[in-house]
N, CA, C and O of each residue as an XYZ file, in Angstrom:
632
protein
N     -27.056    -10.837    -10.649
C     -26.814     -9.289    -10.037
C     -27.508     -7.873    -10.128
O     -27.286     -6.814     -9.541
N     -28.145     -8.131    -10.785
C     -29.665     -7.260    -10.249
C     -30.352     -6.876     -9.550
O     -31.073     -5.879     -9.600
N     -30.135     -8.061     -8.368
C     -30.505     -8.390     -7.073
C     -30.459     -6.881     -6.292
O     -31.496     -6.463     -5.778
N     -29.157     -6.052     -6.224
C     -29.335     -5.496     -5.069
C     -30.011     -4.316     -5.711
O     -30.493     -3.611     -4.824
N     -30.265     -3.758     -7.092
C     -31.452     -2.639     -7.620
C     -32.859     -2.842     -7.619
O     -33.812     -2.076     -7.477
N     -32.711     -4.536     -7.888
C     -34.513     -5.096     -7.501
C     -34.751     -5.109     -6.095
O     -35.963     -5.004     -5.903
N     -34.036     -5.201     -4.912
C     -34.166     -4.948     -3.655
C     -34.127     -3.435     -3.371
O     -34.789     -2.916     -2.473
N     -33.342     -2.794     -4.161
C     -33.306     -1.142     -4.014
C     -35.014     -0.415     -4.401
O     -35.444      0.393     -3.577
N     -35.542     -0.613     -5.144
C     -36.688     -0.734     -5.554
C     -37.928     -1.270     -4.801
O     -38.662     -0.385     -4.359
N     -38.248     -2.358     -4.605
C     -38.596     -3.228     -3.519
C     -38.658     -1.914     -2.217
O     -39.552     -1.095     -2.005
N     -37.265     -2.133     -1.464
C     -38.095     -0.732     -0.484
C     -38.142      0.382     -0.796
O     -38.308      1.030      0.237
N     -38.070      1.336     -2.055
C     -38.992      2.483     -2.121
C     -40.325      2.077     -1.948
O     -41.013      2.412     -0.983
N     -40.755      1.248     -3.013
C     -42.127      0.640     -3.181
C     -42.471      0.382     -2.043
O     -43.470      1.015     -1.703
N     -42.065     -0.288     -1.292
C     -43.034     -1.025      0.152
C     -42.588      0.631      0.965
O     -43.338      0.666      1.941
N     -42.089      1.389      0.966
C     -41.845      2.869      1.785
C     -42.483      3.916      1.514
O     -42.579      4.867      2.291
N     -43.010      3.856      0.342
C     -44.210      5.006     -0.324
C     -45.133      5.969     -0.001
O     -45.690      6.931     -0.529
N     -45.101      5.270      1.253
C     -46.381      5.727      1.955
C     -45.454      7.663      2.753
O     -46.106      8.694      2.919
N     -44.572      7.576      2.926
C     -43.609      8.261      3.055
C     -43.733      9.263      2.557
O     -43.482     10.240      3.261
N     -44.187      9.509      1.082
C     -44.247     10.884      0.145
C     -45.718     11.182     -0.142
O     -46.093     11.795     -1.142
N     -46.554     10.686      0.845
C     -47.896     11.083      0.788
C     -47.965     11.820      2.444
O     -47.091     11.896      3.308
N     -49.425     12.309      2.427
C     -49.985     13.052      3.281
C     -51.567     12.280      3.813
O     -52.342     12.100      2.873
N     -52.058     11.847      5.145
C     -53.017     11.447      4.820
C     -54.559     12.220      4.607
O     -55.656     11.662      4.647
N     -54.183     14.153      4.292
C     -55.223     14.719      3.515
C     -55.551     14.778      1.760
O     -56.648     14.812      1.204
N     -53.922     14.775      1.041
C     -53.823     14.244      0.263
C     -54.422     12.738     -0.294
O     -54.546     12.675     -1.517
N     -54.715     11.801      0.308
C     -54.833     10.472      0.648
C     -56.409     10.451      0.595
O     -57.063      9.825     -0.239
N     -56.789     11.031      1.351
C     -58.436     11.134      1.480
C     -58.673     12.536      0.343
O     -59.880     12.779      0.326
N     -58.067     13.294     -0.384
C     -58.735     14.215     -0.756
C     -59.674     15.366     -1.029
O     -59.464     16.568     -0.870
N     -60.931     14.650     -1.547
C     -61.656     16.044     -1.727
C     -62.614     14.798     -1.706
O     -63.361     14.870     -2.682
N     -62.897     13.523     -0.836
C     -63.946     12.567     -0.791
C     -64.935     13.200      0.615
O     -65.375     12.271      1.292
N     -65.115     13.836      0.848
C     -65.842     14.360      2.412
C     -67.114     14.407      1.466
O     -67.080     14.381      0.236
N     -68.421     14.493      2.396
C     -69.678     14.685      1.772
C     -70.836     14.959      2.440
O     -71.375     13.853      2.469
N     -71.488     15.644      2.938
C     -72.053     16.523      3.545
C     -73.547     15.179      3.523
O     -74.217     14.896      2.530
N     -73.742     14.413      5.334
C     -74.633     13.221      5.462
C     -75.265     13.479      6.669
O     -74.493     14.128      7.375
N     -76.104     13.309      7.110
C     -77.240     13.051      8.019
C     -76.767     11.362      8.375
O     -77.488     10.437      8.002
N     -76.328     11.280      8.633
C     -76.061      9.702      9.310
C     -75.343      9.836     10.787
O     -74.250     10.399     10.841
N     -75.938      9.335     11.955
C     -75.088      8.980     13.282
C     -75.422      7.892     13.788
O     -76.051      7.766     14.838
N     -74.901      6.738     12.852
C     -74.186      4.970     13.327
C     -73.080      4.891     12.618
O     -72.466      5.819     12.092
N     -72.756      3.392     12.610
C     -71.412      3.253     12.914
C     -71.184      3.084     11.292
O     -72.067      2.598     10.586
N     -70.308      3.394     10.927
C     -69.477      3.530      9.201
C     -68.508      2.497      9.379
O     -67.421      3.004      9.656
N     -68.453      0.886      9.316
C     -67.525      0.017      9.505
C     -66.771     -0.343      7.581
O     -67.419     -0.338      6.535
N     -65.748     -0.522      7.704
C     -65.003     -0.605      6.694
C     -64.270     -1.755      7.296
O     -63.451     -1.321      8.106
N     -64.247     -3.127      7.207
C     -63.563     -4.628      7.501
C     -63.146     -5.063      7.010
O     -63.412     -4.996      5.809
N     -62.214     -5.823      7.425
C     -60.603     -6.226      6.426
C     -59.945     -6.123      5.579
O     -59.623     -6.706      4.544
N     -59.710     -5.105      6.238
C     -58.543     -4.249      4.959
C     -57.253     -4.989      5.066
O     -56.741     -5.074      6.182
N     -56.616     -5.582      3.946
C     -54.930     -6.613      4.198
C     -54.279     -5.162      4.234
O     -54.459     -4.206      3.479
N     -53.271     -5.334      5.618
C     -52.176     -4.412      6.062
C     -50.902     -5.201      5.566
O     -50.737     -6.419      5.641
N     -50.045     -4.273      5.051
C     -48.473     -5.597      5.060
C     -47.606     -3.983      5.300
O     -47.949     -3.109      4.505
N     -46.746     -3.674      6.137
C     -46.062     -3.106      6.374
C     -44.726     -3.455      6.898
O     -44.817     -4.488      7.561
N     -43.808     -3.104      6.868
C     -42.129     -3.370      7.624
C     -41.701     -2.660      9.374
O     -41.583     -1.575      9.944
N     -41.613     -3.879      9.595
C     -41.503     -3.704     10.807
C     -39.687     -2.609     11.080
O     -38.526     -2.968     10.886
N     -40.221     -1.361     11.545
C     -38.992     -0.611     12.010
C     -37.438     -1.037     12.878
O     -36.393     -0.431     13.114
N     -37.957     -2.364     13.161
C     -36.791     -2.826     14.010
C     -35.802     -3.674     13.805
O     -34.600     -3.648     14.069
N     -36.985     -4.946     12.942
C     -35.369     -5.519     11.793
C     -36.031     -5.674     10.491
O     -36.214     -6.700      9.836
N     -36.411     -4.252     10.200
C     -37.099     -4.331      8.406
C     -37.777     -6.019      7.669
O     -37.455     -6.560      6.612
N     -38.508     -6.348      8.433
C     -39.396     -7.333      8.125
C     -40.464     -7.760      8.013
O     -40.763     -8.187      9.128
N     -41.578     -7.984      7.073
C     -42.637     -7.702      7.601
C     -43.511     -8.348      8.401
O     -43.472     -9.492      8.855
N     -44.837     -6.899      8.599
C     -45.617     -7.632      9.436
C     -46.933     -7.605      8.402
O     -46.802     -6.819      7.463
N     -48.046     -8.279      8.445
C     -48.892     -8.183      7.925
C     -50.394     -8.826      8.860
O     -50.313     -9.458      9.913
N     -51.481     -8.524      8.263
C     -52.319     -8.736      8.707
C     -53.912     -8.041      8.432
O     -54.013     -7.603      7.286
N     -55.187     -7.867      9.306
C     -56.622     -7.222      9.178
C     -56.442     -6.074     10.391
O     -56.078     -6.044     11.566
N     -56.992     -5.030      9.228
C     -57.569     -4.190      9.816
C     -59.202     -3.609      9.967
O     -59.881     -3.694      8.944
N     -59.619     -3.237     10.755
C     -61.206     -2.911     10.345
C     -61.323     -1.552     11.774
O     -60.997     -1.525     12.961
N     -62.214     -0.215     10.439
C     -61.852      0.748     10.767
C     -63.478      1.204     11.380
O     -64.360      0.395     11.093
N     -63.796      2.122     11.986
C     -65.217      2.739     12.066
C     -65.629      3.800     12.776
O     -65.530      3.911     13.998
N     -65.939      4.325     12.277
C     -66.227      5.977     13.142
C     -67.751      6.217     13.054
O     -68.483      5.445     12.434
N     -68.197      7.304     13.690
C     -69.515      7.575     14.061
C     -69.617      8.849     12.799
O     -68.471      9.297     12.795
N     -70.247      9.459     11.979
C     -70.120     10.734     11.329
C     -70.970     11.803     11.925
O     -72.008     11.681     12.575
N     -70.170     13.121     11.493
C     -70.548     14.192     12.147
C     -70.780     15.006     11.635
O     -70.175     16.047     11.893
N     -71.973     14.977     10.437
C     -72.471     16.228      9.189
C     -71.723     15.351      8.158
O     -72.319     15.506      7.093
N     -70.514     14.360      7.966
C     -69.549     14.120      6.867
C     -69.627     12.791      6.918
O     -69.744     12.371      8.069
N     -69.602     11.945      6.049
C     -69.075     10.623      5.538
C     -68.261     11.069      4.827
O     -68.449     12.155      4.277
N     -66.893     10.197      4.608
C     -65.564     10.260      3.772
C     -65.588      8.840      2.688
O     -66.073      7.785      3.096
N     -65.014      8.958      1.292
C     -65.930      7.444      0.490
C     -64.276      6.615      1.205
O     -63.084      6.856      1.396
N     -65.418      5.439      1.387
C     -64.383      4.380      1.721
C     -63.733      3.744      1.395
O     -63.446      2.862      2.204
N     -63.139      3.702      0.243
C     -61.828      3.438     -0.242
C     -60.894      4.334      0.498
O     -59.694      4.080      0.596
N     -61.417      5.304      0.977
C     -60.077      6.261      1.435
C     -59.825      5.245      2.931
O     -58.711      4.887      3.314
N     -60.718      5.014      3.404
C     -60.431      4.650      4.351
C     -59.624      3.449      4.549
O     -59.080      3.116      5.602
N     -59.588      2.497      2.822
C     -58.100      1.505      3.129
C     -57.180      2.161      2.689
O     -56.087      1.594      2.701
N     -57.254      3.888      2.019
C     -55.624      3.903      1.352
C     -55.031      4.423      2.376
O     -53.828      4.163      2.396
N     -55.701      5.560      3.921
C     -55.365      5.951      4.673
C     -54.566      4.531      4.897
O     -53.362      4.581      4.650
N     -55.060      3.364      5.305
C     -54.283      2.444      6.427
C     -52.908      2.056      4.766
O     -51.695      1.852      4.792
N     -53.465      2.089      4.100
C     -52.188      1.422      3.046
C     -50.764      2.536      3.863
O     -49.849      2.257      4.637
N     -51.169      3.712      3.257
C     -50.387      4.889      3.275
C     -49.783      4.913      4.612
O     -48.602      5.242      4.504
N     -50.184      4.656      6.046
C     -49.302      4.672      6.566
C     -48.781      3.345      6.611
O     -47.609      3.201      6.959
N     -49.630      2.136      6.244
C     -48.211      0.777      6.605
C     -47.284      0.999      5.617
O     -46.191      0.488      5.863
N     -47.359      1.542      4.671
C     -46.021      1.832      3.448
C     -44.735      2.723      4.173
O     -43.816      3.482      3.863
N     -45.377      2.044      5.401
C     -43.698      3.259      5.976
C     -43.302      2.254      6.979
O     -44.102      1.459      7.471
N     -41.921      2.313      7.302
C     -41.298      1.518      8.841
C     -42.301      2.110      9.820
O     -42.677      3.254     10.075
N     -42.604      0.830     10.293
C     -43.803      0.789     11.890
C     -43.676      0.232     12.615
O     -43.157     -0.878     12.492
N     -44.141      0.784     13.899
C     -44.342     -0.827     14.830
C     -46.111     -0.937     15.035
O     -46.653      0.166     14.966
N     -46.789     -1.786     15.208
C     -48.207     -2.087     14.538
C     -48.666     -1.044     16.157
O     -49.431     -0.242     15.621
N     -48.655     -0.819     16.979
C     -49.269      0.385     17.740
C     -49.232      2.085     17.348
O     -50.015      2.965     17.706
N     -48.324      2.154     16.698
C     -48.068      3.461     16.443
C     -49.319      3.415     14.741
O     -50.110      4.204     14.225
N     -48.721      1.728     14.388
C     -49.591      2.613     13.101
C     -50.835      2.452     12.994
O     -51.207      2.792     11.871
N     -52.185      1.859     14.057
C     -52.974      1.874     14.401
C     -53.919      3.172     14.723
O     -54.886      3.690     14.163
N     -52.913      3.523     16.286
C     -52.800      5.384     16.393
C     -53.158      6.001     14.920
O     -54.328      6.214     14.602
N     -52.032      6.276     14.023
C     -52.170      6.826     13.297
C     -53.376      6.969     12.288
O     -53.803      8.039     11.854
N     -53.896      5.589     11.960
C     -54.486      5.414     11.277
C     -56.072      6.177     11.972
O     -56.928      6.873     11.426
N     -56.010      5.934     12.633
C     -57.342      6.625     13.349
C     -57.241      8.362     13.256
O     -58.019      9.100     12.653
N     -56.114      8.725     13.997
C     -55.644     10.440     14.333
C     -56.213     11.130     13.156
O     -56.929     12.126     13.267
N     -55.830     10.494     11.824
C     -55.718     11.098     10.762
C     -57.229     11.037     10.003
O     -57.571     11.862      9.156
N     -57.995     10.010     10.420
C     -59.340     10.025     10.184
C     -60.265     11.025     10.881
O     -61.303     11.443     10.369
N     -59.727     11.439     12.302
C     -60.238     12.107     13.421
C     -60.088     13.392     12.955
O     -60.927     14.273     13.140
N     -58.598     13.599     12.095
C     -58.320     15.007     11.995
C     -59.343     14.974     10.685
O     -60.405     15.546     10.931
N     -59.241     14.398      9.282
C     -59.673     14.682      8.259
C     -61.383     15.353      8.712
O     -61.732     16.520      8.536
N     -62.309     14.147      9.367
C     -63.377     14.806      8.984
C     -64.517     14.555     10.364
O     -65.739     14.403     10.376
N     -63.219     14.605     11.757
C     -64.161     14.998     12.701
C     -65.168     14.452     13.532
O     -65.966     14.924     14.341
N     -64.887     13.256     13.077
C     -66.479     12.609     13.606
C     -66.741     12.056     15.221
O     -65.791     11.876     15.984
N     -67.986     11.847     15.571
C     -67.596     11.219     16.932
C     -67.119     10.666     17.554
O     -67.028     10.861     18.766
N     -66.645      9.770     16.921
C     -65.766      8.653     17.351
C     -64.788      7.780     15.974
O     -64.672      7.858     14.751
N     -64.397      7.194     16.794
C     -63.144      6.676     15.425
C     -62.449      5.454     16.325
O     -61.982      5.725     17.431
N     -62.401      3.986     15.753
C     -62.388      3.010     16.683
C     -61.391      1.905     15.535
O     -61.963      1.059     14.848
N     -60.080      2.075     15.500
C     -59.523      0.985     14.509
C     -58.896     -0.187     15.516
O     -58.426      0.029     16.633
N     -58.994     -1.389     14.901
C     -58.542     -2.436     15.397
C     -57.914     -3.365     14.329
O     -58.519     -3.648     13.295
N     -56.399     -3.933     14.686
C     -56.035     -3.891     13.575
C     -55.854     -5.341     14.685
O     -56.004     -5.253     15.904
N     -55.380     -7.102     13.691
C     -54.401     -8.267     14.126
C     -53.874     -8.617     12.832
O     -54.457     -8.701     11.751
N     -52.335     -8.857     13.217
C     -51.262     -9.049     12.653
C     -50.205     -9.546     13.255
O     -49.771     -9.191     14.350
N     -49.537    -10.831     12.165
C     -48.053    -11.642     12.539
C     -46.726    -10.645     12.131
O     -46.291     -9.929     11.229
N     -46.495    -11.039     13.181
C     -44.598    -10.138     12.670
C     -43.514    -11.164     12.447
O     -42.877    -11.844     13.252
N     -43.469    -11.056     10.643
C     -42.110    -11.654     11.116
C     -41.111    -12.045     11.705
O     -40.503    -13.101     11.881
N     -41.019    -10.567     12.101
C     -39.387    -10.682     13.483
C     -40.238    -11.664     14.541
O     -39.424    -12.552     14.790
N     -41.027    -11.852     15.023
C     -40.922    -13.328     15.676
C     -41.397    -14.774     15.036
O     -41.847    -15.697     15.714
N     -41.290    -14.789     14.201
C     -41.952    -16.002     13.293
C     -39.992    -16.638     12.316
O     -39.675    -17.828     12.293
N     -39.166    -15.615     11.743
C     -38.373    -15.913     11.761
C     -37.598    -16.026     11.988
O     -36.778    -16.557     11.239
N     -37.234    -15.475     13.544
C     -35.958    -14.942     14.260
C     -36.588    -14.472     15.505
O     -37.660    -13.949     15.810
N     -35.415    -14.892     16.168
C     -35.878    -14.555     17.795
C     -36.736    -15.650     18.590
O     -36.019    -16.471     19.161
N     -38.005    -15.828     18.740
C     -38.614    -16.701     19.338
C     -39.650    -17.321     18.427
O     -40.731    -17.582     18.953
N     -39.543    -17.509     17.560
C     -39.818    -18.115     16.487
C     -41.263    -19.014     16.219
O     -41.530    -20.048     15.607
N     -41.878    -18.224     16.863
C     -43.719    -18.451     17.190
C     -44.692    -18.276     16.156
O     -45.334    -17.226     16.123
N     -44.878    -19.168     15.316
C     -45.770    -18.938     13.950
C     -47.015    -18.907     14.002
O     -47.657    -18.671     12.979
N     -47.411    -19.056     14.775
C     -49.048    -18.750     14.735
C     -49.498    -17.485     15.822
O     -50.686    -17.199     15.971
N     -48.520    -16.845     16.482
C     -48.763    -15.859     17.393
C     -49.249    -14.450     16.715
O     -48.554    -14.165     15.739
N     -49.934    -13.823     16.909
C     -50.756    -12.692     16.537
C     -50.409    -11.497     17.531
O     -50.066    -11.592     18.710
N     -50.576    -10.400     16.797
C     -50.769     -9.413     17.874
C     -52.044     -8.304     17.746
O     -52.301     -7.587     16.779
N     -52.512     -8.366     18.597
C     -54.059     -7.395     18.044
C     -53.835     -5.661     19.636
O     -53.584     -5.496     20.830
N     -54.243     -4.723     18.106
C     -53.889     -3.241     18.543
C     -55.079     -2.754     18.273
O     -55.748     -3.352     17.430
N     -55.551     -1.724     18.830
C     -56.437     -0.819     19.163
C     -56.463      0.908     19.471
O     -55.866      1.473     20.388
N     -57.149      1.414     18.645
C     -56.993      2.695     19.253
C     -58.583      3.150     19.577
O     -59.349      2.530     18.838
N     -58.993      3.695     20.118
C     -60.611      4.213     20.648
C     -60.458      5.477     20.748
O     -59.838      6.063     21.636
N     -61.295      6.176     19.388
C     -61.339      7.661     20.101
C     -62.166      8.484     20.006
O     -62.491      8.724     18.843
N     -62.923      9.329     21.165
C     -64.206      9.715     20.834
C     -65.209      9.162     21.578
O     -65.119      9.283     22.799
N     -66.062      8.633     21.157
C     -67.604      7.966     21.680
C     -67.352      7.051     21.462
O     -68.329      6.304     21.517
N     -66.166      6.415     21.111
C     -65.695      4.971     21.020
C     -65.002      4.170     22.252
O     -65.085      2.981     22.559
N     -64.062      5.585     23.040
C     -63.186      5.700     24.079
C     -64.337      5.810     25.661
O     -64.247      5.394     26.816
N     -65.295      6.555     24.925
C     -66.204      7.179     26.448
C     -67.053      5.930     26.764
O     -67.125      5.320     27.831
N     -67.616      5.712     25.716
C     -69.432      4.321     25.543
C     -69.188      3.213     25.407
O     -69.100      2.719     24.283
N     -68.991      2.433     26.650
C     -68.727      1.692     26.395
C     -69.248      0.672     25.375
O     -68.661     -0.156     24.678
N     -70.598      1.015     25.520
C     -71.900      0.265     24.273
C     -70.968      0.176     22.695
O     -70.385     -0.670     22.017
N     -71.371      2.049     22.663
C     -70.199      2.329     21.074
C     -69.122      0.847     20.891
O     -69.087      0.006     19.993
N     -68.268      0.995     22.235
C     -67.184     -0.270     21.767
C     -67.675     -0.929     21.870
O     -68.206     -0.768     20.771
N     -68.393     -2.184     22.424
C     -68.718     -3.181     22.296
C     -69.718     -3.780     21.018
O     -69.736     -4.935     20.591
N     -70.668     -2.425     20.482
C     -70.917     -2.689     19.189
C     -69.657     -3.176     18.692
O     -69.191     -4.302     18.517
N     -69.218     -1.942     18.508
C     -67.795     -1.902     17.650
C     -67.365     -3.658     17.760
O     -67.504     -4.632     17.021
N     -67.028     -3.513     18.541
C     -66.123     -5.251     18.767
C     -66.889     -6.073     18.235
O     -66.398     -6.906     17.473
N     -68.662     -6.060     18.554
C     -69.010     -7.404     17.992
C     -69.287     -7.212     16.438
O     -69.074     -8.234     15.786
N     -69.626     -6.347     15.873
C     -69.357     -6.335     14.165
C     -67.630     -6.701     13.902
O     -67.287     -6.910     12.738
N     -67.329     -6.721     14.219
C     -66.014     -6.810     13.210
C     -64.810     -8.797     13.602
O     -63.733     -9.210     13.173
N     -66.243     -9.579     14.933
C     -66.181    -10.513     14.926
C     -66.861    -11.862     14.245
O     -66.439    -12.981     14.538
């Protein structure tokens, strides 16, 4: 008989990202640094709930940026990905929100986010395709305008 309360508690936990902002999550972990090459955090586990069906989707996220005089603590990249994934989401928006938050916080020369996830709404119901995965990207700044930078990022995550 405790199941409804457990489920309610689970939903609160799974959607706790609404209680935070990217600025709060990234905090004061910005550092002046004269680094001008790719900073990449790979293989960040992502777990979220599809806003259309309220079932999970999960996968890996890769985040890269080119500093423009500032770097951010690496754990903050994972934390901002977690914060946005702990909301009712669609993968396309989640990918963009991560990139835009990093761009807004440290104004890098470019940000790239690549996400690959499996959606339980496609496995448990509907088309029932257990091996299908969805890839989304968001390229900002030099990753959007410079084909070589985008290619280097994509080669580093393979």
